[in-house]
C-alpha positions in Angstrom: 109.3 104.4 100.0 106.2 104.8 102.1 103.8 107.5 100.6 102.9 108.7 104.1 106.5 109.1 105.0 107.2 111.4 102.1 103.8 113.2 102.5 104.6 113.9 106.2 108.1 115.1 105.3 106.6 117.5 102.8 104.1 118.7 105.4 106.9 119.3 107.9 108.7 121.4 105.3 105.5 123.5 104.9 104.2 122.4 101.5 100.6 123.5 101.6 99.5 121.0 98.9 100.7 118.1 101.0 98.3 119.0 103.8 95.3 118.9 101.4 96.4 115.6 100.0 96.8 114.1 103.5 93.3 115.3 104.6 91.7 114.1 101.4 93.3 110.7 101.9 92.2 110.1 105.5 89.2 112.3 106.1 86.5 109.8 104.9 87.8 107.0 107.2 88.2 109.2 110.2 84.7 110.8 109.7 83.2 107.3 109.5 85.0 106.3 112.7 83.8 109.5 114.5 80.2 109.0 113.4 80.2 105.5 114.9 82.1 106.2 118.0 81.3 109.7 119.0 78.0 111.5 119.7 76.1 111.5 116.4 75.8 115.3 116.2 79.6 115.7 116.7 81.0 113.5 113.9 82.2 116.3 111.6 83.5 118.4 114.5 85.4 115.5 116.0 86.9 114.7 112.6 88.1 118.2 112.1 89.6 118.2 115.6 91.5 115.0 114.9 93.3 116.8 112.0 93.8 120.0 113.9 95.5 118.0 116.7 97.6 116.0 114.3 98.8 119.2 112.5 99.5 120.9 115.8 101.7 118.1 116.9 103.3 117.5 113.5 106.7 118.8 114.4 107.0 116.2 117.1 105.5 113.4 115.1 107.9 110.7 114.0 106.6 108.4 111.4 107.1 104.9 112.7 104.0 102.9 111.6 101.0 104.1 109.7 99.7 107.7 110.0 96.2 106.3 109.7 96.6 104.4 113.0 97.9 107.5 114.7 94.8 109.4 113.4 92.5 106.6 114.7 94.2 106.8 118.1 93.6 110.6 118.3 90.0 110.0 117.1 89.4 107.3 119.8 90.5 109.7 122.5 88.4 112.6 121.2 85.3 110.4 120.9 85.8 109.1 124.4 86.2 112.6 125.7 83.1 113.8 123.8 81.0 111.1 125.3 82.1 112.1 128.8 81.2 115.7 128.1 77.9 115.2 126.2 75.0 112.9 126.4 72.7 113.1 123.5 69.1 114.0 124.4 66.6 114.0 121.5 65.2 117.5 121.0 61.9 116.1 119.7 60.1 112.9 120.6 57.8 111.5 117.9 54.1 111.8 118.8 52.1 108.6 119.2 51.6 107.0 115.8 54.4 109.0 114.2 57.6 107.6 112.8 60.9 108.4 114.6 63.4 110.4 112.6 65.7 108.4 110.4 69.0 107.4 111.9 72.3 108.0 110.0 74.1 104.8 109.2 77.1 103.8 107.1 76.8 103.1 103.4 78.5 99.8 104.2 75.1 98.4 105.2 73.5 99.1 101.8 71.9 96.1 100.3 69.5 95.2 97.5 65.8 95.4 98.0 63.1 97.7 99.2 64.3 100.9 100.7 62.0 100.5 103.7 63.5 97.0 104.4 67.1 98.5 104.1 66.2 101.2 106.5 64.7 98.7 108.9 67.8 96.6 108.7 70.1 99.6 109.2 68.1 100.6 112.3 68.2 97.1 113.7 72.0 96.9 113.3 72.5 100.4 114.6 70.4 99.6 117.7 72.3 96.3 118.3 75.7 98.1 117.9 74.6 100.7 120.4 74.0 98.0 123.0 77.5 96.5 122.7 80.1 97.7 125.1 82.6 100.2 123.7 85.3 97.6 123.7 83.1 95.2 121.6 81.8 97.9 119.3 85.3 99.1 118.5 86.5 95.6 117.3 83.3 95.0 115.3 83.1 98.4 113.6 86.7 98.7 112.5 87.1 95.7 110.2 83.5 95.7 108.8 82.8 99.4 108.4 86.3 100.9 108.1 88.1 98.0 106.3 90.8 98.0 109.0 93.1 94.9 109.2 93.3 93.0 112.5 97.0 93.7 112.8 96.3 97.5 112.5 93.5 97.2 115.0 95.9 95.6 117.5 98.3 98.5 117.0 95.6 101.2 117.4 94.0 99.6 120.4 97.4 98.7 121.9 96.5 95.1 122.5 97.8 91.8 121.2 96.6 90.3 117.9 95.2 87.2 119.6 93.2 89.5 122.0 91.8 91.4 119.0 90.7 88.0 117.4 89.1 86.9 120.7 87.2 90.2 121.1 86.0 90.1 117.5 84.7 86.6 117.9 82.9 87.6 121.2 81.5 90.8 119.6 80.1 88.8 116.6 78.3 86.4 118.9 76.9 89.3 121.0 75.8 91.2 117.9 74.1 88.2 116.4 72.2 87.6 119.7 71.2 91.2 119.9 70.0 91.2 116.3 67.9 88.2 117.0 66.4 89.9 120.1 65.7 93.1 118.0 64.0 91.1 115.3 61.8 89.3 117.7 60.8 92.5 119.5 
């Protein structure tokens, strides 16, 4: 039997421990998603809001597919709404000759070598990802940073599997071109 199905059934019956288990199981993935797709300063808040909305609508939730996909759908909607409401403006700009504050990136980009080189690589990738359209960014971030399968992506994005593959291919090419531009600059 599906572990999510039994977990959701226990949550619907009011078992407190099952709520904690559910949050511990999915919180890291949803947090990672919200950090990449929502305004940077709102990642934790958006993640908490995802779970609040899920639990508020739990009585009407019918477990058909994967609960994870449903959480990603809620997160995508919240991140989209957050971008509409808030545009990030840096509170401080570095003075001439100073380094800009370090950007937060996923541990998925960790590599061997000098920490300065790793930071530089992370910043390049982050800058290139930010230049992609939301559509392209979603299909590149999910499989590489969130370990999401293409079939699951199709379900979450509500598009066909061939379209996911096509977008992923286009996103890779765009990202490679942007990375080359960033390195040359």
